[in-house]
C-alpha positions in Angstrom: 12.8 24.2 -1.0 14.9 23.5 2.1 16.2 20.1 3.2 16.1 21.4 6.7 12.3 22.4 6.7 11.3 19.2 8.1 8.2 20.5 9.8 6.9 22.4 6.6 5.7 21.2 3.3 8.1 22.3 0.5 6.9 25.2 -1.4 6.7 24.6 -5.2 9.2 26.6 -7.2 8.0 28.8 -10.0 7.4 26.9 -13.3 8.4 23.4 -11.6 5.7 21.8 -13.7 7.8 22.7 -16.8 10.9 21.2 -15.5 9.9 17.9 -13.8 7.6 15.0 -14.6 7.1 12.1 -12.1 6.0 8.6 -12.9 6.1 5.4 -11.0 8.5 2.8 -12.4 6.2 -0.3 -12.4 8.9 -2.4 -14.1 11.4 -2.8 -11.2 9.6 -4.4 -8.2 6.8 -6.8 -8.9 5.8 -7.9 -5.4 2.4 -7.7 -3.8 -0.3 -5.5 -5.3 -0.8 -3.6 -2.1 3.0 -2.5 -2.0 2.9 -1.6 -5.6 -0.3 0.4 -5.4 1.1 2.2 -2.3 4.2 3.2 -4.3 2.0 4.4 -7.1 -0.2 6.4 -4.6 3.1 7.8 -3.0 4.4 9.0 -6.4 1.1 10.6 -7.2 1.0 12.3 -3.8 4.5 13.8 -4.0 3.8 15.0 -7.4 0.8 17.0 -6.2 3.0 18.2 -3.1 5.7 19.4 -5.2 3.4 20.9 -7.9 5.1 18.9 -10.8 3.5 16.9 -13.6 2.3 13.4 -12.9 2.4 10.8 -15.6 0.7 7.5 -14.9 2.3 4.1 -15.4 0.1 1.2 -14.7 1.1 -1.9 -12.9 2.8 -4.5 -15.2 3.1 -7.7 -13.1 2.3 -8.9 -9.6 4.4 -11.8 -8.3 2.7 -12.4 -4.8 -0.9 -13.2 -5.6 -2.0 -14.7 -2.2 -1.4 -17.8 -0.1 -3.4 -20.0 -2.4 -1.2 -19.1 -5.4 1.8 -19.5 -3.3 0.9 -23.0 -2.5 0.3 -23.9 -6.1 3.4 -22.0 -7.1 1.2 -20.5 -9.9 0.5 -16.8 -10.8 -2.2 -15.4 -13.1 -0.3 -13.2 -15.7 -3.2 -10.9 -15.9 -3.7 -10.5 -12.1 -2.7 -6.9 -12.3 -5.2 -5.9 -15.0 -8.1 -5.9 -12.6 -6.4 -3.3 -10.4 -5.4 -1.2 -13.3 -9.0 -1.2 -14.3 -10.3 -0.3 -10.9 -7.6 2.4 -9.9 -7.8 5.2 -12.5 -4.9 7.6 -12.1 -5.2 10.5 -14.6 -2.1 11.8 -16.1 -1.6 15.6 -16.3 -1.1 17.3 -19.6 2.6 17.0 -20.6 4.7 20.2 -20.8 6.7 18.7 -23.8 6.9 15.9 -26.3 10.6 15.4 -25.5 12.0 14.4 -22.2 15.2 13.7 -20.5 14.5 10.3 -18.9 16.0 9.4 -15.5 15.6 6.3 -13.5 15.6 6.8 -9.7 15.5 4.2 -7.0 14.5 6.9 -4.3 14.0 10.7 -4.1 14.5 13.5 -1.6 13.9 17.2 -1.6 17.5 17.7 -2.3 17.3 15.5 -5.3 14.5 17.8 -6.7 16.6 20.8 -6.0 19.6 19.3 -7.9 17.4 18.4 -10.9 15.8 21.8 -11.0 19.3 23.5 -10.9 20.4 21.4 -13.8 17.3 22.3 -15.8 17.9 26.0 -15.1 21.5 25.6 -16.3 20.1 24.1 -19.7 22.0 20.9 -19.0 19.5 18.9 -21.1 18.7 21.4 -23.9 15.7 22.7 -22.3 14.0 19.3 -22.0 12.1 18.6 -18.8 13.1 15.6 -16.7 10.8 12.5 -16.7 11.8 10.8 -13.6 10.8 7.1 -13.4 10.8 6.7 -9.7 10.6 3.4 -7.7 10.4 4.5 -4.2 8.7 7.8 -3.2 9.1 7.4 0.4 12.2 9.8 0.7 9.6 12.7 0.5 6.3 10.9 1.2 7.4 9.7 4.6 8.5 13.3 5.6 5.2 14.7 4.5 2.8 11.8 5.2 -0.4 14.2 5.0 0.5 14.3 1.2 -1.5 11.1 0.8 -4.7 13.0 1.6 -5.0 13.9 -2.2 -5.3 10.0 -2.9 -8.7 9.8 -1.4 -10.0 11.4 -4.5 -8.6 8.5 -6.5 -10.3 5.8 -4.6 -12.7 3.4 -6.4 -14.3 2.6 -3.1 -17.0 4.5 -1.3 -18.0 4.4 2.4 -21.7 3.1 2.8 -24.2 4.7 5.1 -24.4 3.0 8.4 -28.1 3.7 9.0 -29.9 0.4 9.6 -26.7 -1.5 9.6 -24.1 -2.7 12.2 -20.9 -0.7 12.5 -18.2 -2.6 10.6 -14.8 -3.1 12.4 -12.3 -4.6 10.0 -9.3 -6.4 11.5 -6.5 -7.0 9.0 -4.3 -9.9 10.2 -1.4 -9.9 7.6 0.0 -13.5 7.3 0.2 -15.0 3.8 3.9 -15.0 2.7 5.0 -13.5 5.9 4.8 -17.1 7.4 7.8 -17.7 5.1 9.7 -14.3 4.7 9.9 -11.0 6.5 8.2 -12.7 9.5 9.3 -9.9 11.7 6.6 -7.8 10.2 3.9 -10.1 11.8 2.1 -8.9 14.9 1.0 -11.3 17.5 -2.6 -12.5 17.6 -2.8 -11.0 21.1 -2.3 -7.5 19.6 -5.3 -7.7 17.5 -7.5 -9.4 20.0 -6.7 -6.8 22.6 -7.3 -3.8 20.2 -10.5 -5.5 18.9 -11.9 -6.2 22.5 -11.1 -2.5 23.4 -13.2 -1.4 20.5 -15.9 -3.9 21.1 -16.1 -2.9 24.7 -16.4 0.9 23.9 -19.0 0.1 21.3 -21.0 -2.0 23.7 -21.0 0.8 26.2 -22.2 3.2 23.6 -24.9 0.7 22.7 -23.8 0.6 19.1 -24.5 -2.5 17.1 -21.2 -3.7 15.3 -19.6 -6.6 13.6 -15.9 -7.6 13.7 -14.6 -8.7 10.4 -11.4 -10.8 10.4 -9.4 -10.5 7.1 -6.5 -13.0 6.9 -5.0 -15.8 4.9 -4.8 -19.3 6.3 -3.3 -22.5 4.9 -5.9 -25.3 5.1 -3.2 -27.9 4.7 0.5 -28.3 4.9 2.6 -27.4 2.1 6.3 -26.7 1.3 7.5 -23.3 -0.2 10.7 -23.5 -2.3 13.2 -20.7 -2.7 12.2 -20.3 -6.2 8.5 -20.2 -5.8 6.6 -17.3 -7.4 6.5 -14.3 -5.0 9.4 -15.6 -3.0 12.2 -14.9 -5.5 15.0 -16.7 -3.7 14.5 -14.6 -0.4 14.7 -17.8 1.4 17.7 -20.1 1.2 15.9 -23.5 2.0 12.5 -25.0 1.8 9.9 -23.8 4.5 7.0 -25.9 5.6 3.7 -24.0 6.1 0.9 -25.6 8.1 -2.5 -24.5 9.5 -1.4 -24.4 13.1 0.9 -21.3 12.3 -2.1 -19.0 12.3 -3.7 -20.2 15.6 -7.0 -19.2 14.4 -8.8 -20.4 17.5 -7.3 -17.5 19.6 -9.8 -15.2 17.9 -12.8 -17.2 19.1 -13.0 -14.9 22.1 -14.1 -12.0 19.9 -17.9 -11.2 19.8 -19.8 -10.8 16.7 -17.0 -12.1 14.6 -17.3 -12.7 10.8 -14.5 -14.5 9.3 -13.3 -13.3 5.9 -10.6 -15.9 5.1 -8.6 -16.3 1.9 -10.7 -13.9 -0.1 -9.6 -12.2 -3.4 -7.2 -9.4 -2.8 -9.5 -6.8 -4.3 -12.3 -7.9 -2.0 -10.2 -7.7 0.9 -9.0 -4.2 0.1 -12.5 -3.2 -0.5 -13.5 -4.4 2.9 -10.6 -2.5 4.6 -11.3 0.6 2.7 -15.0 0.8 3.4 -15.0 -0.2 7.2 -16.0 2.2 9.8 -13.1 1.2 11.9 -9.8 -0.5 10.7 -7.4 -2.3 12.9 -4.3 -2.2 10.7 -1.3 -4.5 10.2 2.3 -3.7 9.2 1.2 -3.9 5.7 0.9 -1.9 2.6 -2.8 -3.3 2.0 -3.8 -1.9 5.4 -2.3 1.5 4.6 -3.8 1.5 1.1 -7.2 0.7 2.7 -6.9 3.6 5.1 -5.5 6.1 2.6 -8.1 5.1 -0.2 -11.3 6.5 1.6 -10.2 7.7 5.0 -11.9 5.0 7.1 -13.7 6.7 10.0 -11.2 5.6 12.6 -7.9 3.6 12.3 -6.0 1.7 14.9 -2.4 2.0 13.5 0.9 0.6 14.2 4.3 1.9 13.3 5.4 0.6 10.0 8.5 1.6 8.0 7.3 2.1 4.4 10.9 2.8 3.2 11.6 -0.8 3.5 9.3 -1.3 0.5 7.0 -3.9 2.0 5.5 -6.7 -0.1 1.7 -6.0 0.4 
């Protein structure tokens, strides 16, 4: 495998599955469920790409559970369980009962080469590496098509459109971004312009459609403190959140609009994953929706996954 072969997939080395096991380290970052599942998907995807063994580690905790939970400063300790039950990752057969465990924050092709070289030198007495990985993006971002294998893991299925309006899901990521990492928020005008362009094209084609707006809206003013669940001292002073911040009236210009506001995370993800067309945000939940089933068409925006976004 060559670190310089940026346009080619790495070629799996002989017997690599006997030398390396990858698993997602679910005990390090407990942010949003979208971000955590995207990292899990990425770990699975690069394991398949490299031809190594995959060991599944389920989610252990989710700290950001939506705007309503943020307002109440309350989290459900079992919030992750529904997603562990829904997303079934199957572990491969293990090459050994004994491993040399290694915790890595990030990974690259060069890292894999170094580990393989150490194994070949019998540095661990023949024990394969069990790499507990936090961020898979050092490889996954270079070979984004590796996520294609994740479509086979999706618990969601696309429904037949016959007799039904074509569904256009618009994911307007807000929630805790009203408080932290606000630079990730795209303006309402972006979503409106894209949705209007899609609607205009579908109208010309005489295709019945509905636009579904998925977002979170504060219905009353509240204050977020630095120690709030899901914030984890990423702000230095209290922040006031109020309904006017979303400017929901902007979207009233869109035709055939269905509001999907403050829904359960799993229902939002299902809506995004099963839509015929998805207008995405700079959000792991958007990307998870797209990579889960391969929505028929996606309107994407550039988004740096290596920043490890919070859902």
